[in-house]
N, C-alpha and C positions, 0 to 999 in steps of 0.2 A: 211422779211424772216429771220428766226432764223436757223442757221446752225445745232444746236443740234436737233431741231425738224425735220429738213430735213433728217439728218442722222438716225433718229429713225423712220422714216415713214415705215409702214408695209403694206403688202397686202397679199391675200391668193394665195396658189398654190395648184395644184392637179396633181398627177402622177398615171398613170396606168402601171402596170408592170406584165407581165405573169398572167393576170387575177386577179391581186390584185390592190387595190386602196389605196392610202394614200394622205392625205391632211394636210396642215399646214399653218403657217404664216411665211413670210420671210421679211427681211429688204430690202426695195427697193433700197437703196442707199449705201449699204455696200462697194462697190468697189470704192475706191478713189485712187488718185495717191500715197498717203501714204500707203494704203493697199497693192497696187502693189509693192511698195518698200519692204514691209514685205515679200512678196512672193519671191521676188528676193533674199533676204537674205537666205531663205530656199534653193533656187537653188544653191547659192554660197557655202552653207554648204554641197552640194552634193546630194540634194534631186532630184530625177528624175521626179518629178511631183506628186508622190503619196501623200506626206505630204501636198503639196500645194492644192491638191484636197480635202483632208479631212478637211483642214482649211477653204477653201472657203465654203464648205457645212456647216460645223459646225458653222461658224461665221455668215452665212447668215440666218440660220433657227432660228426664235424665238421660235417656237413650232411646233409640228406635232403630228399626231395621231398614230404613230408607237408604237407597244407594243411588248413585248418578253415574251411569256408565260402568256399573259393577263396583265402583268405589264407595266406601262409607260416606254418607252425606249428613254431617252434624246438623242438628236443628237450631242453627243460630238465626238471629234476626235477619242477617244479610242473606243467608241461604234460603230462608223462607220466602223471600221475594221471588224466587224462581219456581215455587210450587204453585200448581194451579189453584185459583182462588176458591173453586168449589171444594177442593180437598181442605184447604185452610179453614174455610167456614165450618165444615163438618168437624174437623179435628179440634178447632178452638171451642166450638160448642160442646163437644163431647168431654174435653178436659174440664171445662167449667162445670158441667154437669156432675162429673165424677168428684170434683173437689168440693162442691157445694152440697152434694147429696140430692140434687134436683134432677130427676130423670124425666124430662118433659117431652123428649123426642122419640119416645118409644120404650119398649121393654128392654131390659139389660140382663145379661147372665152374670153369675158370680165372677167370671173372669174379666168382666168389663167389656165384653164384645157386644156390639149392637148390629142388628141386621136392618 
């Protein structure tokens, strides 16, 4: 087993939000003890969880089909600030569930989609 290969493994995800659908590819093993330490540093700097949420989502998504005015919309921390909070909450929760193997918000299909 090669750690670099393990950390770069990807899989697909799908999210439905208010009648809209988005799909993409996420890193399956992004959350590590070192990554959690990075998040704790944000908290120590006074983050109330918002920046941590943006970071988890941005760092976890390799690619997605989100567009803005027909143009590709990369999942950067800056761009995520323009996405509706309800979608961010659903997306962030789903990505954490997929990465930790904890499917607490409902049933999932093998493709990672959730209704």
